C-alpha positions in Angstrom: -16.2 82.3 42.7 -14.6 84.2 39.9 -10.8 84.3 39.6 -9.5 87.8 40.0 -6.8 89.1 37.6 -4.4 89.4 40.6 -5.1 85.9 41.9 -2.7 83.0 41.8 -4.1 79.5 42.0 -3.2 79.4 45.7 -4.7 82.8 46.6 -7.9 82.0 44.7 -8.3 78.7 46.6 -7.5 80.5 49.9 -10.3 83.0 49.3 -12.7 80.1 48.9 -11.3 78.5 52.1 -11.6 81.8 54.1 -15.2 82.3 52.9 -16.1 78.7 53.9 -14.5 79.0 57.4 -16.3 82.2 58.0 -19.6 80.8 56.8 -19.1 78.0 59.2 -18.8 80.5 62.0 -15.0 80.4 62.3 -12.1 82.8 62.0 -10.9 82.9 58.4 -7.8 85.0 58.8 -4.6 83.1 58.4 -6.3 80.1 56.7 -3.9 78.7 54.1 -3.8 76.1 51.3 -0.5 74.2 51.0 0.7 71.5 48.6 -0.7 68.1 49.6 1.6 65.7 51.4 0.0 62.9 49.4 -0.2 64.1 45.8 -1.9 60.8 44.9 -4.8 61.8 47.1 -5.1 65.6 46.6 -3.6 68.7 45.1 -3.8 71.0 48.1 -4.6 70.6 51.8 -5.7 72.9 54.6 -4.7 72.2 58.2 -6.5 75.1 59.8 -9.2 73.0 61.5 -6.8 71.7 64.1 -5.4 75.2 64.8 -8.9 76.7 65.3 -10.5 73.8 67.2 -9.3 75.0 70.7 -10.7 78.6 70.4 -13.9 77.3 68.7 -14.3 74.6 71.3 -15.3 72.2 68.6 -13.6 68.9 67.4 -11.3 69.6 64.5 -12.9 66.9 62.3 -16.3 68.5 62.9 -14.9 71.8 61.7 -13.3 70.2 58.7 -16.5 68.5 57.7 -18.5 71.7 57.9 -15.9 73.6 55.8 -15.7 70.7 53.3 -19.4 70.6 52.8 -19.3 74.3 51.8 -16.3 73.8 49.5 -18.0 71.0 47.6 -20.5 73.5 46.3 -17.8 75.1 44.2 -16.9 73.9 40.7 -13.2 74.5 41.4 -13.0 71.2 43.2 -13.6 67.7 41.9 -13.3 66.3 45.4 -13.0 67.6 49.0 -12.2 64.9 51.6 -11.3 64.8 55.2 -8.3 62.8 56.5 -7.0 62.0 60.0 -8.1 64.4 62.7 -9.2 67.1 60.4 -7.0 67.6 57.3 -9.0 69.0 54.4 -7.8 67.5 51.1 -8.8 69.2 47.9 -8.6 68.0 44.3 -8.8 70.8 41.8 -10.9 70.6 38.7 -9.2 70.3 35.3 -11.1 73.4 34.2 -9.5 75.4 37.0 -6.1 74.1 36.2 -6.5 74.9 32.5 -7.7 78.4 33.2 -4.8 79.0 35.6 -2.2 77.6 33.2 -3.6 79.6 30.2 -3.5 82.9 32.2 0.0 82.2 33.4 1.3 81.4 29.9 -0.2 84.7 28.6 1.3 86.8 31.4 4.7 88.2 30.6 5.5 88.0 34.3 4.5 84.3 34.5 2.0 85.1 37.3 4.4 87.1 39.6 2.1 89.2 41.8 2.8 92.9 42.0 3.5 94.3 45.4 2.8 97.8 46.6 5.6 99.7 44.9 8.5 100.9 47.1 11.7 102.6 46.4 14.4 100.2 47.5 18.2 100.9 47.5 20.3 97.7 47.3 23.9 98.3 48.4 26.0 95.4 47.1 29.4 94.7 45.6 31.4 97.1 47.7 34.9 96.9 46.2 37.8 99.1 47.1 39.5 101.4 44.6 42.9 100.1 43.4 42.2 96.6 44.6 41.0 93.6 42.6 37.7 92.0 43.2 38.3 88.8 45.1 36.5 85.7 46.3 34.9 87.8 49.1 33.0 89.9 46.6 31.4 86.9 44.8 28.5 86.4 47.1 27.6 90.0 47.4 27.5 90.5 43.7 25.6 87.3 42.9 23.1 87.6 45.7 22.7 91.3 45.3 22.0 91.1 41.6 19.4 88.3 42.0 17.6 90.2 44.7 17.7 93.3 42.5 15.9 91.4 39.8 13.4 89.7 42.1 12.4 93.0 43.7 12.1 94.7 40.2 9.9 91.8 39.1 7.6 92.6 42.0 7.1 96.1 40.7 9.4 98.0 43.0 11.7 100.9 42.0 15.1 99.4 42.7 18.3 101.3 42.8 21.5 99.2 42.8 24.6 101.0 44.2 28.1 99.5 44.3 29.2 101.8 47.2 32.9 102.0 46.4 35.7 102.3 49.0 37.2 105.3 47.4 38.2 107.7 50.2 40.5 108.0 53.2 44.1 107.3 54.0 44.4 104.5 51.4 43.9 107.2 48.7 46.5 109.4 50.3 49.0 106.5 50.3 48.4 106.0 46.6 48.5 109.6 45.6 51.7 110.2 47.5 53.4 107.2 45.9 52.1 107.9 42.3 53.4 111.4 42.7 56.8 110.0 43.6 56.8 107.6 40.6 55.4 110.1 38.1 56.1 113.7 39.2 54.5 115.0 36.1 51.1 113.9 37.4 50.8 116.9 39.6 51.8 119.5 37.0 48.9 119.4 34.5 45.9 117.4 33.5 46.8 116.3 29.9 47.9 112.8 31.1 44.5 111.9 32.5 43.1 110.7 29.1 46.0 108.2 28.9 47.4 107.6 32.5 50.8 106.0 32.8 49.5 103.5 35.3 47.1 100.6 34.9 44.9 98.6 37.4 47.7 96.0 37.6 50.1 98.8 38.6 47.7 100.1 41.3 47.3 96.6 42.6 51.0 96.1 42.9 51.7 99.6 44.3 49.1 99.7 47.1 50.2 96.8 49.3 53.8 97.9 48.9 53.2 101.5 49.9 50.9 100.5 52.7 53.7 98.3 54.1 56.2 101.2 53.7 53.9 103.6 55.5 53.4 101.2 58.4 57.2 100.8 58.8 58.3 104.4 58.0 56.7 107.3 59.9 58.1 109.7 57.3 56.2 107.9 54.5 53.1 107.9 56.7 53.3 111.6 57.2 53.5 112.1 53.4 50.4 109.9 53.0 48.5 111.8 55.6 49.4 115.1 54.0 48.2 113.9 50.6 44.9 112.7 52.3 44.5 116.2 53.9 45.1 117.9 50.5 42.6 115.6 48.9 40.0 116.3 51.5 40.6 120.0 51.1 39.9 119.7 47.4 43.4 120.4 46.0 43.0 120.4 42.2 46.1 118.2 41.4 45.3 115.6 44.0 41.6 115.5 43.0 42.6 115.0 39.4 44.9 112.1 40.4 42.2 110.6 42.7 39.5 110.8 39.9 41.9 109.0 37.5 42.7 106.3 40.1 39.0 105.8 40.6 38.2 105.6 36.9 41.1 103.2 36.1 39.9 100.9 39.0 36.2 101.0 38.0 37.0 100.3 34.4 38.8 97.1 35.4 36.3 96.1 38.0 33.4 96.6 35.6 34.8 93.7 33.6 34.0 91.4 36.5 30.6 93.0 37.0 29.8 92.3 33.4 31.0 88.7 33.6 28.6 88.1 36.5 25.8 90.2 34.8 25.7 92.5 37.9 24.0 95.8 37.1 24.4 99.0 39.0 22.2 102.1 38.7 24.8 104.1 40.6 28.5 103.8 41.1 28.8 106.0 44.1 31.4 105.6 46.8 32.3 106.9 50.3 33.6 110.1 48.7 30.1 111.2 47.8 29.1 111.9 51.4 32.4 113.3 52.7 31.1 116.9 52.5 28.2 116.0 54.7 30.2 114.5 57.5 31.4 117.6 59.4 27.9 119.1 59.5 26.3 115.8 60.4 28.8 115.2 63.3 28.3 118.7 64.6 24.5 118.3 64.5 24.5 114.9 66.3 26.7 116.4 69.0 24.6 119.5 69.4 21.4 117.5 69.7 23.0 115.2 72.2 22.6 112.1 70.0 26.4 111.8 70.1 28.7 112.5 73.1 32.3 112.7 73.9 34.0 109.7 75.7 37.7 109.7 76.3 38.1 112.3 73.5 36.2 110.2 70.9 32.6 111.0 69.7 30.2 108.1 70.2 26.5 107.2 70.0 25.3 104.9 72.7 23.3 102.2 70.9 22.8 99.6 73.6 19.2 98.6 74.4 17.7 97.0 77.5 16.6 94.0 75.5 20.1 93.1 74.2 21.3 89.6 75.2 24.9 90.6 74.9 26.9 93.8 75.4 26.5 96.3 72.5 29.5 98.6 72.0 28.8 102.2 71.2 28.9 103.5 67.6 32.2 105.3 67.1 31.7 108.4 65.0 35.0 110.2 65.4 38.3 109.1 66.9 40.0 111.3 69.5 42.3 112.6 66.7 39.2 113.8 64.7 39.3 111.0 62.1 36.1 109.6 60.8 35.4 105.9 60.5 33.4 103.5 58.3 30.4 103.9 60.6 30.5 107.7 60.1 30.5 107.2 56.3 27.7 104.6 56.5 25.6 106.9 58.7 26.1 109.9 56.3 25.2 107.6 53.3 21.9 106.8 54.9 21.3 110.5 55.4 22.3 111.3 51.7 20.1 108.5 50.3 17.1 109.6 52.4 17.3 113.1 51.2 18.0 112.3 47.5 16.3 109.0 46.8 13.5 108.9 49.4 13.6 105.2 49.8 11.3 103.0 51.9 14.0 100.4 52.2 17.8 100.2 52.1 19.2 96.7 51.8 22.9 96.0 52.4 24.1 92.7 50.9 27.3 92.3 53.0 29.2 89.5 54.7 27.4 88.2 57.8 30.6 89.0 59.8 29.6 92.6 59.6 26.3 92.0 61.4 27.4 93.9 64.6 28.6 96.9 62.5 25.2 97.2 60.8 23.3 96.8 64.0 25.2 99.7 65.4 24.8 101.9 62.3 21.1 101.1 62.0 20.4 102.0 65.6 22.5 105.1 65.3 20.5 106.1 62.2 17.2 105.6 64.1 18.4 107.7 67.1 19.5 110.4 64.7 16.1 110.5 63.0 17.7 109.6 59.6 15.7 106.4 59.2 12.2 107.5 59.9 9.9 105.6 57.5 12.9 103.6 56.2 13.4 99.9 56.7 17.1 99.2 57.1 18.0 95.6 56.3 21.4 93.7 56.5 21.3 90.7 54.2 24.2 88.8 55.6 25.9 85.8 53.9 28.4 83.1 54.8 31.8 82.5 53.3 33.0 80.7 50.1 35.2 77.9 51.4 37.9 75.6 50.1 37.6 71.9 50.3 39.1 72.1 53.9 35.9 73.9 54.9 37.8 77.2 55.6 37.5 80.5 53.7 38.8 79.9 50.2 42.5 80.7 49.6 45.0 80.3 46.7 47.5 77.4 46.9 50.0 80.0 48.2 47.6 80.9 51.0 46.6 84.3 49.6 43.1 85.7 48.8 41.9 84.4 45.5 40.9 87.0 42.9 37.4 86.8 41.6 38.4 86.4 37.9 40.6 83.4 38.9 37.6 81.5 40.3 35.5 82.3 37.3 38.3 81.4 34.9 38.7 78.0 36.6 35.0 77.3 36.3 34.9 78.4 32.6 38.0 76.2 31.9 36.4 73.2 33.5 33.2 73.8 31.6 35.0 74.0 28.3 36.5 70.6 29.0 33.1 69.0 29.2 31.6 70.6 26.0 31.1 69.0 22.7 33.8 70.1 20.2 31.2 70.8 17.6 29.8 73.9 19.4 31.3 77.3 19.9 33.2 76.3 23.0 34.5 79.6 24.1 31.2 81.5 24.3 29.3 78.5 25.6 32.0 77.6 28.2 31.8 81.2 29.5 28.0 81.0 29.9 28.1 77.5 31.5 31.0 78.3 33.8 29.5 81.5 35.1 26.1 79.8 35.6 27.8 77.0 37.5 29.3 79.4 40.0 26.2 81.5 40.4 23.8 78.6 40.8 26.1 77.0 43.4 26.0 80.2 45.3 22.3 81.0 45.0 21.2 77.4 45.7 22.8 77.7 49.2 20.9 79.6 51.9 22.8 82.8 52.1 24.0 82.6 55.8 25.5 79.2 55.2 29.0 78.9 53.7 29.6 76.5 50.8 32.6 74.8 49.3 33.9 76.1 46.0 34.4 72.9 43.9 34.6 73.9 40.2 34.5 70.3 39.0 31.3 69.5 40.8 29.8 72.9 39.9 30.1 72.3 36.2 28.5 68.9 36.2 25.5 68.6 34.0 23.7 66.3 36.4 22.3 67.1 39.9 21.5 70.4 41.4 23.9 72.5 39.3 23.8 75.5 37.0 24.6 73.6 33.8 21.8 71.1 34.6 19.4 74.0 34.9 20.6 75.5 31.6 20.4 72.1 29.9 16.8 71.6 31.2 15.7 74.9 29.8 17.5 74.3 26.4 15.8 70.9 26.2 12.4 72.5 26.6 13.2 75.1 24.1 14.4 72.5 21.6 11.0 70.7 21.8 9.2 73.9 20.9 11.7 74.5 18.0 11.1 71.0 16.6 7.3 71.5 16.9 7.6 74.8 15.0 9.7 73.1 12.3 7.0 70.4 12.0 4.2 73.1 11.9 2.8 71.6 15.1 0.7 74.3 16.8 -0.1 74.7 20.5 -3.7 74.4 21.6 -6.1 74.4 24.6 -4.5 72.5 27.6 -6.4 69.4 28.7 -4.9 68.3 32.0 -5.6 64.6 32.0 -2.4 62.7 33.1 -0.9 62.8 36.6 2.4 64.1 35.3 0.6 66.9 33.5 -1.3 67.9 36.6 1.9 67.9 38.7 3.6 70.2 36.2 0.7 72.7 36.0 0.5 72.8 39.8 4.2 73.3 40.1 4.1 76.1 37.5 1.3 77.7 39.5 3.5 77.9 42.6 6.1 80.1 40.8 4.6 83.4 42.2 4.8 82.0 45.8 8.5 81.0 45.2 9.3 84.5 44.1 7.4 86.0 47.0 9.2 83.8 49.5 12.6 84.7 48.0 11.8 88.4 48.2 10.4 88.2 51.7 13.3 86.2 53.2 16.0 87.8 50.9 16.7 84.2 50.0 17.2 83.4 46.3 17.8 79.8 47.2 14.0 79.5 47.6 13.7 80.3 43.9 16.7 78.1 43.0 15.1 75.2 44.8 11.8 75.8 43.0 13.5 76.0 39.6 15.3 72.7 40.2 12.0 71.0 41.2 10.3 72.3 38.1 13.1 71.0 35.9 12.8 67.6 37.6 9.0 67.6 37.2 9.3 68.4 33.5 11.8 65.6 33.0 9.2 63.1 34.5 6.4 64.6 32.4 8.5 64.3 29.2 9.3 60.7 30.0 5.7 59.7 30.7 3.8 61.9 28.2 4.8 61.9 24.6 4.6 65.4 23.1 5.5 65.5 19.4 4.6 61.8 19.2 1.3 62.2 21.1 -1.6 59.9 20.3 -3.6 62.7 18.6 -3.2 66.2 17.3 -5.4 67.6 20.1 -3.2 65.9 22.8 0.0 67.1 21.0 -1.4 70.7 20.9 -2.3 70.5 24.6 1.1 69.2 25.6 2.9 71.7 23.5 1.1 74.5 25.4 2.2 72.9 28.6 5.8 72.7 27.3 5.6 76.4 26.4 4.3 77.2 29.9 7.2 75.3 31.5 9.7 77.2 29.3 8.1 80.5 30.2 8.2 79.9 34.0 11.6 78.1 34.1 13.2 80.8 31.9 11.8 83.5 34.1 13.0 81.8 37.2 16.5 81.5 35.8 16.5 85.1 34.6 15.6 86.2 38.2 18.6 84.2 39.4 20.8 85.9 36.8 21.4 82.6 35.0 21.8 83.0 31.2 20.3 80.2 29.0 22.3 79.5 25.8 20.5 78.6 22.6 22.0 75.1 22.7 24.3 72.9 24.7 
């Protein structure tokens, strides 16, 4: 059977399996080929005979024998054997492995299968204006960026949006206090190009004024008045708000760049504020929302709920809108402007109930028709005590402090002959990101910078070193004018490496389907380990002949292509040398 251009090795073998099961008079749907549990006996195995035996009323081994007989007719297999009660073990032909490896090496996407394109909005990051990015933002940024890259690689139109917290009473507090400190800010707009306050000023002012407003009703009244003026579009307050927002974003963008987090849009809650009054009125008119003790709510409980589901609160009794109101309006705005098929929120798992309520409210309102709403929750970054990470003083750690610690520890491990500053930055950031991405997202993990920057074990620096090592072999070959050639898969370590490279598309697909980049991180680590074994067992530049050397150089190039692509999808930069 001819390999289709869209086939991976696994999908091609599965098509052969399906055809064989159907030819044997059995159901072919759902038949799968999986990596063999005994690689010394087979490359792939199929366990479907046991699953189908009951419905077919035939012994599983009889089914397996019938299918195996049909498979042996294909040149793709050098052997097809039956083990145990009906496991079908398949050894693939060197010609098939060579053809697959050659196609994958030539493919810029390294074999990643394109999906039916969707427009997908990824909402991640979510910082508040005038506040520093802290440890709580790390996972959203790292996971969100990796998912953005993975979905893009599958051919989707992906729109990353940071969704800033840039509206509400917090802004009124800041505006009222800044107007007190710098009265000239409300007189004209000349100061906006060079504002008298910095991000550090805003970070110091906000907690102080928030505490003052809580303790002093007069100060709170001023803040509420400033909020009302802002919401009404007062020119002076709008100008001050826009400057606060710009100063904050300029500072936060530094952290975004450090983590290589990319956003297509830098929208915030402010974008949808004009929509809220009309939306609330419409929901009340249609009976989707109703009054309860003066507040406006949407009942979102369902009969199938295992535990009580509180109503979605749209408007408090004093008329104030809430986060849920803004989130609902944001779905409406994105639907009308971007026409997405999916909206993915990469937000702390502790917000799961909030998103359940919002998603149900959106469906009741008719805002999510044809849109899949997904909350990609994640666990906490913890200290060595297993509790959410804090500074030594017990406060919330700033994001740049965590990154600086990792970069500093990475610098301490580097050879003094290299450009330590630039390399330490790349290694330290990779250490943090890989530690995060190699953990399943709903699990928390311990932030241990010393362990993260180790160059051995399941770490970012190890992955970078593995990729640099592969690259250096190719560079030495180029310097020696040693060319690549047709792959001849003869040794067990070569076969293992080719088979593992062929599974890259499945790793990407799994990471995308489960919103779990750790599937890809685990794959990349396994590939690095397999290459290390191959290199120890199969001389490359010192191979026994020019033909073997050329073959193995092509296999090295394939590994570099796949491993480099995997790390890129994880957002891990690979330096030129380490």
